[in-house]
mmCIF entry with sequence, helices, sheets and N, C-alpha, C, O atoms, coordinates in Angstrom:
data_MODEL
# 
_entry.id   MODEL 
# 
_entity.id                         1 
_entity.type                       polymer 
_entity.pdbx_number_of_molecules   1 
# 
_entity_poly.entity_id                      1 
_entity_poly.type                           'polypeptide(L)' 
_entity_poly.nstd_linkage                   no 
_entity_poly.nstd_monomer                   no 
_entity_poly.pdbx_seq_one_letter_code       GVCIRNCAQCKKMFGSFFIGQKCADYCIKYKGKRFVDCEDEFSIQPFLQVPETDY 
_entity_poly.pdbx_seq_one_letter_code_can   GVCIRNCAQCKKMFGSFFIGQKCADYCIKYKGKRFVDCEDEFSIQPFLQVPETDY 
_entity_poly.pdbx_strand_id                 A 
# 
loop_
_entity_poly_seq.entity_id 
_entity_poly_seq.num 
_entity_poly_seq.mon_id 
_entity_poly_seq.hetero 
1 1  GLY n 
1 2  VAL n 
1 3  CYS n 
1 4  ILE n 
1 5  ARG n 
1 6  ASN n 
1 7  CYS n 
1 8  ALA n 
1 9  GLN n 
1 10 CYS n 
1 11 LYS n 
1 12 LYS n 
1 13 MET n 
1 14 PHE n 
1 15 GLY n 
1 16 SER n 
1 17 PHE n 
1 18 PHE n 
1 19 ILE n 
1 20 GLY n 
1 21 GLN n 
1 22 LYS n 
1 23 CYS n 
1 24 ALA n 
1 25 ASP n 
1 26 TYR n 
1 27 CYS n 
1 28 ILE n 
1 29 LYS n 
1 30 TYR n 
1 31 LYS n 
1 32 GLY n 
1 33 LYS n 
1 34 ARG n 
1 35 PHE n 
1 36 VAL n 
1 37 ASP n 
1 38 CYS n 
1 39 GLU n 
1 40 ASP n 
1 41 GLU n 
1 42 PHE n 
1 43 SER n 
1 44 ILE n 
1 45 GLN n 
1 46 PRO n 
1 47 PHE n 
1 48 LEU n 
1 49 GLN n 
1 50 VAL n 
1 51 PRO n 
1 52 GLU n 
1 53 THR n 
1 54 ASP n 
1 55 TYR n 
# 
_struct_asym.id          A 
_struct_asym.entity_id   1 
# 
loop_
_struct_conf.conf_type_id 
_struct_conf.id 
_struct_conf.pdbx_PDB_helix_id 
_struct_conf.beg_label_comp_id 
_struct_conf.beg_label_asym_id 
_struct_conf.beg_label_seq_id 
_struct_conf.pdbx_beg_PDB_ins_code 
_struct_conf.end_label_comp_id 
_struct_conf.end_label_asym_id 
_struct_conf.end_label_seq_id 
_struct_conf.pdbx_end_PDB_ins_code 
_struct_conf.beg_auth_comp_id 
_struct_conf.beg_auth_asym_id 
_struct_conf.beg_auth_seq_id 
_struct_conf.end_auth_comp_id 
_struct_conf.end_auth_asym_id 
_struct_conf.end_auth_seq_id 
_struct_conf.pdbx_PDB_helix_class 
_struct_conf.details 
_struct_conf.pdbx_PDB_helix_length 
HELX_P HELX_P1 AA1 VAL A 2  ? PHE A 14 ? VAL A 2  PHE A 14 1 ? 13 
HELX_P HELX_P2 AA2 GLY A 15 ? PHE A 17 ? GLY A 15 PHE A 17 5 ? 3  
HELX_P HELX_P3 AA3 GLY A 20 ? LYS A 29 ? GLY A 20 LYS A 29 1 ? 10 
HELX_P HELX_P4 AA4 GLU A 41 ? ILE A 44 ? GLU A 41 ILE A 44 1 ? 4  
HELX_P HELX_P5 AA5 GLN A 45 ? PHE A 47 ? GLN A 45 PHE A 47 5 ? 3  
# 
_struct_conf_type.id          HELX_P 
_struct_conf_type.criteria    ? 
_struct_conf_type.reference   ? 
# 
loop_
_atom_site.group_PDB 
_atom_site.id 
_atom_site.type_symbol 
_atom_site.label_atom_id 
_atom_site.label_alt_id 
_atom_site.label_comp_id 
_atom_site.label_asym_id 
_atom_site.label_entity_id 
_atom_site.label_seq_id 
_atom_site.pdbx_PDB_ins_code 
_atom_site.Cartn_x 
_atom_site.Cartn_y 
_atom_site.Cartn_z 
_atom_site.occupancy 
_atom_site.B_iso_or_equiv 
_atom_site.pdbx_formal_charge 
_atom_site.auth_seq_id 
_atom_site.auth_comp_id 
_atom_site.auth_asym_id 
_atom_site.auth_atom_id 
_atom_site.pdbx_PDB_model_num 
ATOM 1   N N  . GLY A 1 1  ? 39.922 155.983 149.575 1.00 0.00 ? 1  GLY A N  1 
ATOM 2   C CA . GLY A 1 1  ? 39.813 155.162 148.388 1.00 0.00 ? 1  GLY A CA 1 
ATOM 3   C C  . GLY A 1 1  ? 40.920 155.459 147.400 1.00 0.00 ? 1  GLY A C  1 
ATOM 4   O O  . GLY A 1 1  ? 41.818 156.263 147.652 1.00 0.00 ? 1  GLY A O  1 
ATOM 5   N N  . VAL A 1 2  ? 40.830 154.796 146.286 1.00 0.00 ? 2  VAL A N  1 
ATOM 6   C CA . VAL A 1 2  ? 41.824 154.936 145.221 1.00 0.00 ? 2  VAL A CA 1 
ATOM 7   C C  . VAL A 1 2  ? 41.881 156.369 144.707 1.00 0.00 ? 2  VAL A C  1 
ATOM 8   O O  . VAL A 1 2  ? 42.964 156.897 144.455 1.00 0.00 ? 2  VAL A O  1 
ATOM 9   N N  . CYS A 1 3  ? 40.733 156.992 144.552 1.00 0.00 ? 3  CYS A N  1 
ATOM 10  C CA . CYS A 1 3  ? 40.676 158.361 144.023 1.00 0.00 ? 3  CYS A CA 1 
ATOM 11  C C  . CYS A 1 3  ? 41.496 159.318 144.898 1.00 0.00 ? 3  CYS A C  1 
ATOM 12  O O  . CYS A 1 3  ? 42.302 160.098 144.390 1.00 0.00 ? 3  CYS A O  1 
ATOM 13  N N  . ILE A 1 4  ? 41.282 159.249 146.205 1.00 0.00 ? 4  ILE A N  1 
ATOM 14  C CA . ILE A 1 4  ? 42.001 160.128 147.139 1.00 0.00 ? 4  ILE A CA 1 
ATOM 15  C C  . ILE A 1 4  ? 43.502 159.835 147.108 1.00 0.00 ? 4  ILE A C  1 
ATOM 16  O O  . ILE A 1 4  ? 44.316 160.758 147.115 1.00 0.00 ? 4  ILE A O  1 
ATOM 17  N N  . ARG A 1 5  ? 43.863 158.559 147.073 1.00 0.00 ? 5  ARG A N  1 
ATOM 18  C CA . ARG A 1 5  ? 45.290 158.190 147.003 1.00 0.00 ? 5  ARG A CA 1 
ATOM 19  C C  . ARG A 1 5  ? 45.924 158.723 145.727 1.00 0.00 ? 5  ARG A C  1 
ATOM 20  O O  . ARG A 1 5  ? 47.068 159.178 145.742 1.00 0.00 ? 5  ARG A O  1 
ATOM 21  N N  . ASN A 1 6  ? 45.187 158.667 144.625 1.00 0.00 ? 6  ASN A N  1 
ATOM 22  C CA . ASN A 1 6  ? 45.715 159.193 143.366 1.00 0.00 ? 6  ASN A CA 1 
ATOM 23  C C  . ASN A 1 6  ? 45.887 160.704 143.438 1.00 0.00 ? 6  ASN A C  1 
ATOM 24  O O  . ASN A 1 6  ? 46.844 161.242 142.881 1.00 0.00 ? 6  ASN A O  1 
ATOM 25  N N  . CYS A 1 7  ? 44.979 161.392 144.111 1.00 0.00 ? 7  CYS A N  1 
ATOM 26  C CA . CYS A 1 7  ? 45.138 162.839 144.314 1.00 0.00 ? 7  CYS A CA 1 
ATOM 27  C C  . CYS A 1 7  ? 46.438 163.123 145.059 1.00 0.00 ? 7  CYS A C  1 
ATOM 28  O O  . CYS A 1 7  ? 47.190 164.027 144.695 1.00 0.00 ? 7  CYS A O  1 
ATOM 29  N N  . ALA A 1 8  ? 46.693 162.345 146.100 1.00 0.00 ? 8  ALA A N  1 
ATOM 30  C CA . ALA A 1 8  ? 47.914 162.528 146.892 1.00 0.00 ? 8  ALA A CA 1 
ATOM 31  C C  . ALA A 1 8  ? 49.150 162.262 146.039 1.00 0.00 ? 8  ALA A C  1 
ATOM 32  O O  . ALA A 1 8  ? 50.144 162.979 146.142 1.00 0.00 ? 8  ALA A O  1 
ATOM 33  N N  . GLN A 1 9  ? 49.089 161.234 145.199 1.00 0.00 ? 9  GLN A N  1 
ATOM 34  C CA . GLN A 1 9  ? 50.212 160.908 144.322 1.00 0.00 ? 9  GLN A CA 1 
ATOM 35  C C  . GLN A 1 9  ? 50.453 162.037 143.319 1.00 0.00 ? 9  GLN A C  1 
ATOM 36  O O  . GLN A 1 9  ? 51.598 162.420 143.078 1.00 0.00 ? 9  GLN A O  1 
ATOM 37  N N  . CYS A 1 10 ? 49.390 162.564 142.741 1.00 0.00 ? 10 CYS A N  1 
ATOM 38  C CA . CYS A 1 10 ? 49.521 163.670 141.785 1.00 0.00 ? 10 CYS A CA 1 
ATOM 39  C C  . CYS A 1 10 ? 50.110 164.899 142.467 1.00 0.00 ? 10 CYS A C  1 
ATOM 40  O O  . CYS A 1 10 ? 50.929 165.608 141.881 1.00 0.00 ? 10 CYS A O  1 
ATOM 41  N N  . LYS A 1 11 ? 49.693 165.151 143.708 1.00 0.00 ? 11 LYS A N  1 
ATOM 42  C CA . LYS A 1 11 ? 50.216 166.295 144.465 1.00 0.00 ? 11 LYS A CA 1 
ATOM 43  C C  . LYS A 1 11 ? 51.720 166.145 144.662 1.00 0.00 ? 11 LYS A C  1 
ATOM 44  O O  . LYS A 1 11 ? 52.464 167.119 144.551 1.00 0.00 ? 11 LYS A O  1 
ATOM 45  N N  . LYS A 1 12 ? 52.168 164.917 144.954 1.00 0.00 ? 12 LYS A N  1 
ATOM 46  C CA . LYS A 1 12 ? 53.608 164.667 145.103 1.00 0.00 ? 12 LYS A CA 1 
ATOM 47  C C  . LYS A 1 12 ? 54.335 164.892 143.781 1.00 0.00 ? 12 LYS A C  1 
ATOM 48  O O  . LYS A 1 12 ? 55.437 165.440 143.758 1.00 0.00 ? 12 LYS A O  1 
ATOM 49  N N  . MET A 1 13 ? 53.719 164.468 142.688 1.00 0.00 ? 13 MET A N  1 
ATOM 50  C CA . MET A 1 13 ? 54.347 164.581 141.367 1.00 0.00 ? 13 MET A CA 1 
ATOM 51  C C  . MET A 1 13 ? 54.397 166.018 140.867 1.00 0.00 ? 13 MET A C  1 
ATOM 52  O O  . MET A 1 13 ? 55.414 166.457 140.331 1.00 0.00 ? 13 MET A O  1 
ATOM 53  N N  . PHE A 1 14 ? 53.298 166.753 141.040 1.00 0.00 ? 14 PHE A N  1 
ATOM 54  C CA . PHE A 1 14 ? 53.168 168.076 140.432 1.00 0.00 ? 14 PHE A CA 1 
ATOM 55  C C  . PHE A 1 14 ? 53.327 169.231 141.415 1.00 0.00 ? 14 PHE A C  1 
ATOM 56  O O  . PHE A 1 14 ? 53.398 170.389 141.002 1.00 0.00 ? 14 PHE A O  1 
ATOM 57  N N  . GLY A 1 15 ? 53.383 168.929 142.703 1.00 0.00 ? 15 GLY A N  1 
ATOM 58  C CA . GLY A 1 15 ? 53.607 169.964 143.712 1.00 0.00 ? 15 GLY A CA 1 
ATOM 59  C C  . GLY A 1 15 ? 52.584 171.083 143.646 1.00 0.00 ? 15 GLY A C  1 
ATOM 60  O O  . GLY A 1 15 ? 51.379 170.832 143.609 1.00 0.00 ? 15 GLY A O  1 
ATOM 61  N N  . SER A 1 16 ? 53.069 172.323 143.632 1.00 0.00 ? 16 SER A N  1 
ATOM 62  C CA . SER A 1 16 ? 52.168 173.475 143.692 1.00 0.00 ? 16 SER A CA 1 
ATOM 63  C C  . SER A 1 16 ? 51.360 173.673 142.410 1.00 0.00 ? 16 SER A C  1 
ATOM 64  O O  . SER A 1 16 ? 50.452 174.504 142.375 1.00 0.00 ? 16 SER A O  1 
ATOM 65  N N  . PHE A 1 17 ? 51.682 172.915 141.354 1.00 0.00 ? 17 PHE A N  1 
ATOM 66  C CA . PHE A 1 17 ? 50.881 172.983 140.128 1.00 0.00 ? 17 PHE A CA 1 
ATOM 67  C C  . PHE A 1 17 ? 49.560 172.229 140.284 1.00 0.00 ? 17 PHE A C  1 
ATOM 68  O O  . PHE A 1 17 ? 48.627 172.439 139.509 1.00 0.00 ? 17 PHE A O  1 
ATOM 69  N N  . PHE A 1 18 ? 49.484 171.353 141.284 1.00 0.00 ? 18 PHE A N  1 
ATOM 70  C CA . PHE A 1 18 ? 48.313 170.497 141.463 1.00 0.00 ? 18 PHE A CA 1 
ATOM 71  C C  . PHE A 1 18 ? 47.519 170.924 142.687 1.00 0.00 ? 18 PHE A C  1 
ATOM 72  O O  . PHE A 1 18 ? 48.083 171.077 143.771 1.00 0.00 ? 18 PHE A O  1 
ATOM 73  N N  . ILE A 1 19 ? 46.212 171.119 142.524 1.00 0.00 ? 19 ILE A N  1 
ATOM 74  C CA . ILE A 1 19 ? 45.346 171.559 143.624 1.00 0.00 ? 19 ILE A CA 1 
ATOM 75  C C  . ILE A 1 19 ? 44.768 170.308 144.298 1.00 0.00 ? 19 ILE A C  1 
ATOM 76  O O  . ILE A 1 19 ? 43.708 169.815 143.912 1.00 0.00 ? 19 ILE A O  1 
ATOM 77  N N  . GLY A 1 20 ? 45.476 169.812 145.299 1.00 0.00 ? 20 GLY A N  1 
ATOM 78  C CA . GLY A 1 20 ? 45.096 168.571 145.966 1.00 0.00 ? 20 GLY A CA 1 
ATOM 79  C C  . GLY A 1 20 ? 43.739 168.626 146.645 1.00 0.00 ? 20 GLY A C  1 
ATOM 80  O O  . GLY A 1 20 ? 42.986 167.653 146.605 1.00 0.00 ? 20 GLY A O  1 
ATOM 81  N N  . GLN A 1 21 ? 43.420 169.753 147.268 1.00 0.00 ? 21 GLN A N  1 
ATOM 82  C CA . GLN A 1 21 ? 42.140 169.881 147.972 1.00 0.00 ? 21 GLN A CA 1 
ATOM 83  C C  . GLN A 1 21 ? 40.975 169.795 146.998 1.00 0.00 ? 21 GLN A C  1 
ATOM 84  O O  . GLN A 1 21 ? 39.968 169.146 147.282 1.00 0.00 ? 21 GLN A O  1 
ATOM 85  N N  . LYS A 1 22 ? 41.111 170.446 145.858 1.00 0.00 ? 22 LYS A N  1 
ATOM 86  C CA . LYS A 1 22 ? 40.050 170.409 144.841 1.00 0.00 ? 22 LYS A CA 1 
ATOM 87  C C  . LYS A 1 22 ? 39.864 168.980 144.330 1.00 0.00 ? 22 LYS A C  1 
ATOM 88  O O  . LYS A 1 22 ? 38.738 168.541 144.094 1.00 0.00 ? 22 LYS A O  1 
ATOM 89  N N  . CYS A 1 23 ? 40.969 168.263 144.161 1.00 0.00 ? 23 CYS A N  1 
ATOM 90  C CA . CYS A 1 23 ? 40.923 166.869 143.718 1.00 0.00 ? 23 CYS A CA 1 
ATOM 91  C C  . CYS A 1 23 ? 40.208 165.999 144.755 1.00 0.00 ? 23 CYS A C  1 
ATOM 92  O O  . CYS A 1 23 ? 39.353 165.187 144.404 1.00 0.00 ? 23 CYS A O  1 
ATOM 93  N N  . ALA A 1 24 ? 40.558 166.171 146.017 1.00 0.00 ? 24 ALA A N  1 
ATOM 94  C CA . ALA A 1 24 ? 39.924 165.396 147.091 1.00 0.00 ? 24 ALA A CA 1 
ATOM 95  C C  . ALA A 1 24 ? 38.426 165.695 147.167 1.00 0.00 ? 24 ALA A C  1 
ATOM 96  O O  . ALA A 1 24 ? 37.617 164.784 147.346 1.00 0.00 ? 24 ALA A O  1 
ATOM 97  N N  . ASP A 1 25 ? 38.058 166.968 147.031 1.00 0.00 ? 25 ASP A N  1 
ATOM 98  C CA . ASP A 1 25 ? 36.639 167.346 147.040 1.00 0.00 ? 25 ASP A CA 1 
ATOM 99  C C  . ASP A 1 25 ? 35.895 166.676 145.889 1.00 0.00 ? 25 ASP A C  1 
ATOM 100 O O  . ASP A 1 25 ? 34.750 166.251 146.044 1.00 0.00 ? 25 ASP A O  1 
ATOM 101 N N  . TYR A 1 26 ? 36.553 166.585 144.737 1.00 0.00 ? 26 TYR A N  1 
ATOM 102 C CA . TYR A 1 26 ? 35.983 165.922 143.558 1.00 0.00 ? 26 TYR A CA 1 
ATOM 103 C C  . TYR A 1 26 ? 35.735 164.444 143.853 1.00 0.00 ? 26 TYR A C  1 
ATOM 104 O O  . TYR A 1 26 ? 34.681 163.908 143.511 1.00 0.00 ? 26 TYR A O  1 
ATOM 105 N N  . CYS A 1 27 ? 36.700 163.791 144.483 1.00 0.00 ? 27 CYS A N  1 
ATOM 106 C CA . CYS A 1 27 ? 36.548 162.372 144.837 1.00 0.00 ? 27 CYS A CA 1 
ATOM 107 C C  . CYS A 1 27 ? 35.350 162.169 145.762 1.00 0.00 ? 27 CYS A C  1 
ATOM 108 O O  . CYS A 1 27 ? 34.559 161.243 145.581 1.00 0.00 ? 27 CYS A O  1 
ATOM 109 N N  . ILE A 1 28 ? 35.229 163.049 146.753 1.00 0.00 ? 28 ILE A N  1 
ATOM 110 C CA . ILE A 1 28 ? 34.133 162.943 147.718 1.00 0.00 ? 28 ILE A CA 1 
ATOM 111 C C  . ILE A 1 28 ? 32.795 163.218 147.025 1.00 0.00 ? 28 ILE A C  1 
ATOM 112 O O  . ILE A 1 28 ? 31.812 162.516 147.264 1.00 0.00 ? 28 ILE A O  1 
ATOM 113 N N  . LYS A 1 29 ? 32.762 164.239 146.170 1.00 0.00 ? 29 LYS A N  1 
ATOM 114 C CA . LYS A 1 29 ? 31.528 164.599 145.466 1.00 0.00 ? 29 LYS A CA 1 
ATOM 115 C C  . LYS A 1 29 ? 30.993 163.427 144.643 1.00 0.00 ? 29 LYS A C  1 
ATOM 116 O O  . LYS A 1 29 ? 29.790 163.167 144.629 1.00 0.00 ? 29 LYS A O  1 
ATOM 117 N N  . TYR A 1 30 ? 31.891 162.728 143.962 1.00 0.00 ? 30 TYR A N  1 
ATOM 118 C CA . TYR A 1 30 ? 31.472 161.611 143.106 1.00 0.00 ? 30 TYR A CA 1 
ATOM 119 C C  . TYR A 1 30 ? 31.624 160.258 143.792 1.00 0.00 ? 30 TYR A C  1 
ATOM 120 O O  . TYR A 1 30 ? 31.512 159.209 143.157 1.00 0.00 ? 30 TYR A O  1 
ATOM 121 N N  . LYS A 1 31 ? 31.885 160.298 145.113 1.00 0.00 ? 31 LYS A N  1 
ATOM 122 C CA . LYS A 1 31 ? 31.981 159.082 145.933 1.00 0.00 ? 31 LYS A CA 1 
ATOM 123 C C  . LYS A 1 31 ? 32.916 158.037 145.327 1.00 0.00 ? 31 LYS A C  1 
ATOM 124 O O  . LYS A 1 31 ? 32.653 156.836 145.387 1.00 0.00 ? 31 LYS A O  1 
ATOM 125 N N  . GLY A 1 32 ? 34.023 158.525 144.737 1.00 0.00 ? 32 GLY A N  1 
ATOM 126 C CA . GLY A 1 32 ? 35.025 157.614 144.186 1.00 0.00 ? 32 GLY A CA 1 
ATOM 127 C C  . GLY A 1 32 ? 34.643 156.959 142.875 1.00 0.00 ? 32 GLY A C  1 
ATOM 128 O O  . GLY A 1 32 ? 35.381 156.114 142.369 1.00 0.00 ? 32 GLY A O  1 
ATOM 129 N N  . LYS A 1 33 ? 33.484 157.339 142.307 1.00 0.00 ? 33 LYS A N  1 
ATOM 130 C CA . LYS A 1 33 ? 33.047 156.732 141.043 1.00 0.00 ? 33 LYS A CA 1 
ATOM 131 C C  . LYS A 1 33 ? 33.815 157.283 139.844 1.00 0.00 ? 33 LYS A C  1 
ATOM 132 O O  . LYS A 1 33 ? 33.864 156.654 138.787 1.00 0.00 ? 33 LYS A O  1 
ATOM 133 N N  . ARG A 1 34 ? 34.404 158.441 140.012 1.00 0.00 ? 34 ARG A N  1 
ATOM 134 C CA . ARG A 1 34 ? 35.236 159.022 138.957 1.00 0.00 ? 34 ARG A CA 1 
ATOM 135 C C  . ARG A 1 34 ? 36.683 158.704 139.294 1.00 0.00 ? 34 ARG A C  1 
ATOM 136 O O  . ARG A 1 34 ? 37.027 158.477 140.454 1.00 0.00 ? 34 ARG A O  1 
ATOM 137 N N  . PHE A 1 35 ? 37.522 158.689 138.276 1.00 0.00 ? 35 PHE A N  1 
ATOM 138 C CA . PHE A 1 35 ? 38.907 158.266 138.471 1.00 0.00 ? 35 PHE A CA 1 
ATOM 139 C C  . PHE A 1 35 ? 39.860 159.396 138.118 1.00 0.00 ? 35 PHE A C  1 
ATOM 140 O O  . PHE A 1 35 ? 39.689 160.065 137.098 1.00 0.00 ? 35 PHE A O  1 
ATOM 141 N N  . VAL A 1 36 ? 40.853 159.605 138.952 1.00 0.00 ? 36 VAL A N  1 
ATOM 142 C CA . VAL A 1 36 ? 41.892 160.592 138.711 1.00 0.00 ? 36 VAL A CA 1 
ATOM 143 C C  . VAL A 1 36 ? 43.183 159.827 138.427 1.00 0.00 ? 36 VAL A C  1 
ATOM 144 O O  . VAL A 1 36 ? 43.623 159.021 139.247 1.00 0.00 ? 36 VAL A O  1 
ATOM 145 N N  . ASP A 1 37 ? 43.788 160.078 137.265 1.00 0.00 ? 37 ASP A N  1 
ATOM 146 C CA . ASP A 1 37 ? 45.022 159.402 136.865 1.00 0.00 ? 37 ASP A CA 1 
ATOM 147 C C  . ASP A 1 37 ? 46.066 160.470 136.564 1.00 0.00 ? 37 ASP A C  1 
ATOM 148 O O  . ASP A 1 37 ? 45.893 161.269 135.644 1.00 0.00 ? 37 ASP A O  1 
ATOM 149 N N  . CYS A 1 38 ? 47.148 160.484 137.337 1.00 0.00 ? 38 CYS A N  1 
ATOM 150 C CA . CYS A 1 38 ? 48.189 161.510 137.202 1.00 0.00 ? 38 CYS A CA 1 
ATOM 151 C C  . CYS A 1 38 ? 48.806 161.545 135.804 1.00 0.00 ? 38 CYS A C  1 
ATOM 152 O O  . CYS A 1 38 ? 49.321 162.581 135.384 1.00 0.00 ? 38 CYS A O  1 
ATOM 153 N N  . GLU A 1 39 ? 48.758 160.439 135.090 1.00 0.00 ? 39 GLU A N  1 
ATOM 154 C CA . GLU A 1 39 ? 49.368 160.372 133.762 1.00 0.00 ? 39 GLU A CA 1 
ATOM 155 C C  . GLU A 1 39 ? 48.366 160.669 132.643 1.00 0.00 ? 39 GLU A C  1 
ATOM 156 O O  . GLU A 1 39 ? 48.727 160.650 131.466 1.00 0.00 ? 39 GLU A O  1 
ATOM 157 N N  . ASP A 1 40 ? 47.112 160.944 133.007 1.00 0.00 ? 40 ASP A N  1 
ATOM 158 C CA . ASP A 1 40 ? 46.081 161.272 132.020 1.00 0.00 ? 40 ASP A CA 1 
ATOM 159 C C  . ASP A 1 40 ? 45.737 162.748 132.159 1.00 0.00 ? 40 ASP A C  1 
ATOM 160 O O  . ASP A 1 40 ? 45.033 163.149 133.085 1.00 0.00 ? 40 ASP A O  1 
ATOM 161 N N  . GLU A 1 41 ? 46.245 163.556 131.221 1.00 0.00 ? 41 GLU A N  1 
ATOM 162 C CA . GLU A 1 41 ? 46.071 165.002 131.358 1.00 0.00 ? 41 GLU A CA 1 
ATOM 163 C C  . GLU A 1 41 ? 44.609 165.427 131.401 1.00 0.00 ? 41 GLU A C  1 
ATOM 164 O O  . GLU A 1 41 ? 44.290 166.449 132.008 1.00 0.00 ? 41 GLU A O  1 
ATOM 165 N N  . PHE A 1 42 ? 43.712 164.671 130.773 1.00 0.00 ? 42 PHE A N  1 
ATOM 166 C CA . PHE A 1 42 ? 42.298 165.048 130.775 1.00 0.00 ? 42 PHE A CA 1 
ATOM 167 C C  . PHE A 1 42 ? 41.658 164.829 132.144 1.00 0.00 ? 42 PHE A C  1 
ATOM 168 O O  . PHE A 1 42 ? 40.757 165.572 132.532 1.00 0.00 ? 42 PHE A O  1 
ATOM 169 N N  . SER A 1 43 ? 42.117 163.812 132.878 1.00 0.00 ? 43 SER A N  1 
ATOM 170 C CA . SER A 1 43 ? 41.521 163.560 134.194 1.00 0.00 ? 43 SER A CA 1 
ATOM 171 C C  . SER A 1 43 ? 42.052 164.511 135.265 1.00 0.00 ? 43 SER A C  1 
ATOM 172 O O  . SER A 1 43 ? 41.377 164.747 136.267 1.00 0.00 ? 43 SER A O  1 
ATOM 173 N N  . ILE A 1 44 ? 43.262 165.065 135.063 1.00 0.00 ? 44 ILE A N  1 
ATOM 174 C CA . ILE A 1 44 ? 43.823 165.967 136.080 1.00 0.00 ? 44 ILE A CA 1 
ATOM 175 C C  . ILE A 1 44 ? 43.743 167.440 135.687 1.00 0.00 ? 44 ILE A C  1 
ATOM 176 O O  . ILE A 1 44 ? 44.013 168.309 136.515 1.00 0.00 ? 44 ILE A O  1 
ATOM 177 N N  . GLN A 1 45 ? 43.381 167.732 134.456 1.00 0.00 ? 45 GLN A N  1 
ATOM 178 C CA . GLN A 1 45 ? 43.357 169.113 133.977 1.00 0.00 ? 45 GLN A CA 1 
ATOM 179 C C  . GLN A 1 45 ? 42.575 170.057 134.889 1.00 0.00 ? 45 GLN A C  1 
ATOM 180 O O  . GLN A 1 45 ? 43.028 171.178 135.121 1.00 0.00 ? 45 GLN A O  1 
ATOM 181 N N  . PRO A 1 46 ? 41.406 169.641 135.420 1.00 0.00 ? 46 PRO A N  1 
ATOM 182 C CA . PRO A 1 46 ? 40.665 170.574 136.292 1.00 0.00 ? 46 PRO A CA 1 
ATOM 183 C C  . PRO A 1 46 ? 41.405 170.940 137.583 1.00 0.00 ? 46 PRO A C  1 
ATOM 184 O O  . PRO A 1 46 ? 41.048 171.912 138.247 1.00 0.00 ? 46 PRO A O  1 
ATOM 185 N N  . PHE A 1 47 ? 42.424 170.171 137.935 1.00 0.00 ? 47 PHE A N  1 
ATOM 186 C CA . PHE A 1 47 ? 43.122 170.370 139.208 1.00 0.00 ? 47 PHE A CA 1 
ATOM 187 C C  . PHE A 1 47 ? 44.505 170.988 139.034 1.00 0.00 ? 47 PHE A C  1 
ATOM 188 O O  . PHE A 1 47 ? 45.253 171.116 140.004 1.00 0.00 ? 47 PHE A O  1 
ATOM 189 N N  . LEU A 1 48 ? 44.846 171.369 137.816 1.00 0.00 ? 48 LEU A N  1 
ATOM 190 C CA . LEU A 1 48 ? 46.148 171.984 137.565 1.00 0.00 ? 48 LEU A CA 1 
ATOM 191 C C  . LEU A 1 48 ? 46.021 173.499 137.589 1.00 0.00 ? 48 LEU A C  1 
ATOM 192 O O  . LEU A 1 48 ? 44.996 174.060 137.203 1.00 0.00 ? 48 LEU A O  1 
ATOM 193 N N  . GLN A 1 49 ? 47.076 174.143 138.045 1.00 0.00 ? 49 GLN A N  1 
ATOM 194 C CA . GLN A 1 49 ? 47.110 175.602 138.110 1.00 0.00 ? 49 GLN A CA 1 
ATOM 195 C C  . GLN A 1 49 ? 48.543 176.061 137.895 1.00 0.00 ? 49 GLN A C  1 
ATOM 196 O O  . GLN A 1 49 ? 49.485 175.284 138.050 1.00 0.00 ? 49 GLN A O  1 
ATOM 197 N N  . VAL A 1 50 ? 48.695 177.307 137.543 1.00 0.00 ? 50 VAL A N  1 
ATOM 198 C CA . VAL A 1 50 ? 50.018 177.912 137.483 1.00 0.00 ? 50 VAL A CA 1 
ATOM 199 C C  . VAL A 1 50 ? 50.232 178.568 138.842 1.00 0.00 ? 50 VAL A C  1 
ATOM 200 O O  . VAL A 1 50 ? 49.514 179.502 139.199 1.00 0.00 ? 50 VAL A O  1 
ATOM 201 N N  . PRO A 1 51 ? 51.216 178.086 139.605 1.00 0.00 ? 51 PRO A N  1 
ATOM 202 C CA . PRO A 1 51 ? 51.422 178.665 140.943 1.00 0.00 ? 51 PRO A CA 1 
ATOM 203 C C  . PRO A 1 51 ? 51.864 180.121 140.846 1.00 0.00 ? 51 PRO A C  1 
ATOM 204 O O  . PRO A 1 51 ? 52.581 180.513 139.925 1.00 0.00 ? 51 PRO A O  1 
ATOM 205 N N  . GLU A 1 52 ? 51.427 180.894 141.802 1.00 0.00 ? 52 GLU A N  1 
ATOM 206 C CA . GLU A 1 52 ? 51.835 182.293 141.839 1.00 0.00 ? 52 GLU A CA 1 
ATOM 207 C C  . GLU A 1 52 ? 53.279 182.369 142.313 1.00 0.00 ? 52 GLU A C  1 
ATOM 208 O O  . GLU A 1 52 ? 53.683 181.687 143.254 1.00 0.00 ? 52 GLU A O  1 
ATOM 209 N N  . THR A 1 53 ? 54.042 183.215 141.638 1.00 0.00 ? 53 THR A N  1 
ATOM 210 C CA . THR A 1 53 ? 55.450 183.359 142.011 1.00 0.00 ? 53 THR A CA 1 
ATOM 211 C C  . THR A 1 53 ? 55.681 184.754 142.574 1.00 0.00 ? 53 THR A C  1 
ATOM 212 O O  . THR A 1 53 ? 54.986 185.707 142.223 1.00 0.00 ? 53 THR A O  1 
ATOM 213 N N  . ASP A 1 54 ? 56.651 184.850 143.435 1.00 0.00 ? 54 ASP A N  1 
ATOM 214 C CA . ASP A 1 54 ? 57.014 186.142 144.013 1.00 0.00 ? 54 ASP A CA 1 
ATOM 215 C C  . ASP A 1 54 ? 58.173 186.730 143.221 1.00 0.00 ? 54 ASP A C  1 
ATOM 216 O O  . ASP A 1 54 ? 59.243 186.128 143.134 1.00 0.00 ? 54 ASP A O  1 
ATOM 217 N N  . TYR A 1 55 ? 57.958 187.896 142.650 1.00 0.00 ? 55 TYR A N  1 
ATOM 218 C CA . TYR A 1 55 ? 59.031 188.562 141.912 1.00 0.00 ? 55 TYR A CA 1 
ATOM 219 C C  . TYR A 1 55 ? 59.537 189.739 142.689 1.00 0.00 ? 55 TYR A C  1 
ATOM 220 O O  . TYR A 1 55 ? 60.446 190.434 142.234 1.00 0.00 ? 55 TYR A O  1 
# 
């Protein structure tokens, strides 16, 4: 559905900052009734992370 496609788009945009699996699980949990918009920080905030870096 649209929700899953938007998760994939956000993953492409934000890379390792975006937790795609968590987003997809969210879409499945709410059966696509909730909307994820890559340009809306409130809708993607739960799926953002600071990637671990190797120093």
